[in-house]
N, C-alpha and C positions, 0 to 999 in steps of 0.2 A: 296447362297441358298435363294430363295424367300419364304416368309411366305405364307402358303396355308390356305385359309378360311375353307376348308373341314377338314383339319388336326386339326386346332384350334377348330372347332366344336366338333370333335370326342374326343379330349383331354378334353374339357370342360364338355361334357356329362359323360365321364369316371370319372372325379373328382366329379361331382354332384352325380352320382350313389354311389360312395364310401362314400361320406358324408351322404347320405340318409341311407346307410347300417349301418354306425357307429351310427347314431342317433337312428335307430331302435334297435340295440343291446344294446345301453345305456338304453333305456326305458325298454326293457325286463329284463335286469339284475337288474335294480332298482326296479322292481316289479310293475311298473305302467302299466296299461292297460286300453284301452277304453272299457267300459262295455256296451255300447249301450245307448238306450234311457231311461235308468233308470229301476229299478226293484221294487219289492214289499218290503216295509220296515216292518220288524218284530222286536220284542224285546224279550230278555231273560235275566233273573236276575240270577247271580251266586254268591256263597259265595267266591269263589277263581277263578281267571282267569289265574293265573300263568304267563306265558310268552306270552299270547295271545296279538296280536297287531292289530291295524287297517289294513285293506287290507288282513288279513289272510283269507284263503279260507274257504268256507262253502261247505260241501259235503254230499251227500246222496249215500250210498252204494259205496263210493269211487269216485263218479262222482262230479266234481265241479259244484255247482248250484248258487254260489254267493260269496260274500265277506263281511267281517266285516266292517261296516261303521264307528262306533265310540264305545268307551268304556268310560262310566262315572259312577259316584257314584249316587245312589238313596237316598231318604230321610232316609232309614235305614242303610246307609253306606255299601251297598252291590253293587257289580259291575253290572251295567245295560249295556248290549251289544246290539247295534243296528245292525241288520242283513239286508243286501240287497240281496234278492234272486230273481231269474228269475221271471218276471211278470207272465208268463204262468204257473208257478208251482202251483198246488193246493194241499196244505198241510192240512190234517185233524186237527181239534182243539186239539186232544190229541197227537200231534207230540211232541217228546222229543228232547232236545238238550244236547249234551255232549261236553266237551272240551277234545280233544285227542291230542296225540303227534305222528307225523309221524316219524317212526323209533325210535331208542333208545334215541337219544339226538337231534332229529329233531325239526322243527318248530311246533307250536301248531295250531290246526284248530278246527272249530266247526263241529261236525257230527250231522246231523239231522236224526231222525228215525221216519218216518211217522206212525201214529196210524191207527185206523180202523173206526173212527167216520164218520158219513155221512155229518156233517157240516165241512166247511173249514175256515181256518184262513183268515181274511181280512187284507188289508193294514193297518198297525199300530197296529196289534194285539200283544198280549203278549203270548209267549210260556210258559206254566205253569210248565211243567215237565223238570227240568234241572239237570245236574250232573256236579259238578265243576271239575276243573283240579286237578290232583293228584300231590301233592307237594313231590318231591323227597327228599328234606331236611326234611320234616315232617316225611316221612316214615323211613328215617335213624335215626332220633331222637327217634322215638318210638321204633325202634329195639334196639338202644343202651340203652335206659332207661329200657326196658323190660329185656334185658340181665343182667343189673345190679341188678334188682329186683330178678331175678332167682338165682343169685349168693348169695345174702343175705338170701334168703329163704332156700338155701341148708345148710348154716352154722348153 
């Protein structure tokens, strides 16, 4: 049987397309994505970020509009979160940010709720109104401690 250049080319293209598909799936599963030419950088400070991680989604009304760029501590030892949102998005200065959980035990994300002011946040602005993540351990601890206090009060 003679080697065929056409058959070799088809097999090579098939292998390359398989490798490209595998690379694409690996990137998607890993959570990496190309976000385009860059967005608008905003900042928000929270008392507690819980399990929020860099690259976590930012959503308005359930629609993804950006991702968390970084999480650091500020001078007051509070969590300062850098948010990359779509450049074309015009958010009023009274926009609020909350850390929510998708599902019962899902990943955490930042939910933005636009306000009604006429002025808009500029690149590098700080979101003043924030609501920290709810700590499940803290809620359970309060419940257990309050249950114990109620039993002592009844005696």
